[in-house]
C-alpha positions in Angstrom: 0.0 0.0 0.0 1.4 3.4 -0.9 1.3 6.4 1.4 1.7 10.1 0.5 3.1 12.7 2.9 0.9 15.8 2.8 3.9 18.1 3.3 5.4 16.7 0.0 2.3 17.7 -2.0 2.5 21.3 -1.0 6.2 21.5 -1.8 5.7 19.7 -5.1 3.4 22.4 -6.5 5.1 24.3 -9.4 6.3 27.7 -8.5 4.7 30.8 -10.2 6.5 31.8 -13.3 8.9 34.7 -12.8 8.0 36.4 -16.1 4.4 37.0 -14.9 2.9 35.4 -18.0 -0.1 33.2 -17.6 0.2 29.6 -18.9 -2.0 28.1 -21.6 -4.7 26.9 -19.2 -4.6 30.2 -17.3 -5.2 32.1 -20.5 -8.1 29.9 -21.4 -9.6 30.3 -18.0 -9.3 34.1 -18.2 -10.9 34.1 -21.6 -13.8 32.0 -20.4 -14.4 34.2 -17.4 -14.3 37.4 -19.5 -16.8 35.9 -22.0 -19.2 34.9 -19.2 -18.9 38.4 -17.6 -19.8 39.9 -21.0 -22.7 37.5 -21.4 -24.1 38.4 -17.9 -23.7 42.1 -18.5 -25.5 41.8 -21.8 -28.3 39.9 -20.1 -28.6 42.5 -17.3 -28.6 45.4 -19.8 -31.3 43.7 -21.8 -33.4 43.5 -18.6 -32.7 47.1 -17.7 -33.7 48.3 -21.2 -37.3 47.2 -20.4 -37.6 49.2 -17.2 -39.3 52.6 -17.1 -37.3 55.7 -16.3 -38.9 55.8 -12.8 -37.8 52.2 -12.1 -34.3 53.0 -13.4 -34.2 56.0 -11.1 -35.1 53.9 -8.1 -32.0 51.8 -8.9 -29.8 54.8 -9.3 -29.5 54.9 -13.1 -30.7 57.1 -15.9 -31.4 55.8 -19.4 -28.4 57.8 -20.7 -26.1 56.1 -18.2 -27.4 52.7 -19.2 -27.0 53.4 -22.9 -23.4 54.7 -22.4 -22.5 51.6 -20.3 -23.9 49.3 -23.0 -22.1 51.1 -25.8 -18.8 51.1 -23.9 -19.3 47.4 -23.2 -19.9 46.6 -26.8 -17.0 48.7 -28.1 -14.6 46.7 -26.0 -15.4 43.5 -28.0 
């Protein structure tokens, strides 16, 4: 039967690269997170577009702010 020392597992973890570059899987993960954030923001903006000006004001937004936020979000694509 094999045994594993827990202190060996922690010390066997690869050290962070000194160059500061993300690895392949780190870059993939970042791209997925960014895509999901954009998808969620698009969904929320679609919902906010259906609210009246009074309802937007209750949430602390104006229609102009919402439009600007949507345009800046879409221009970053």
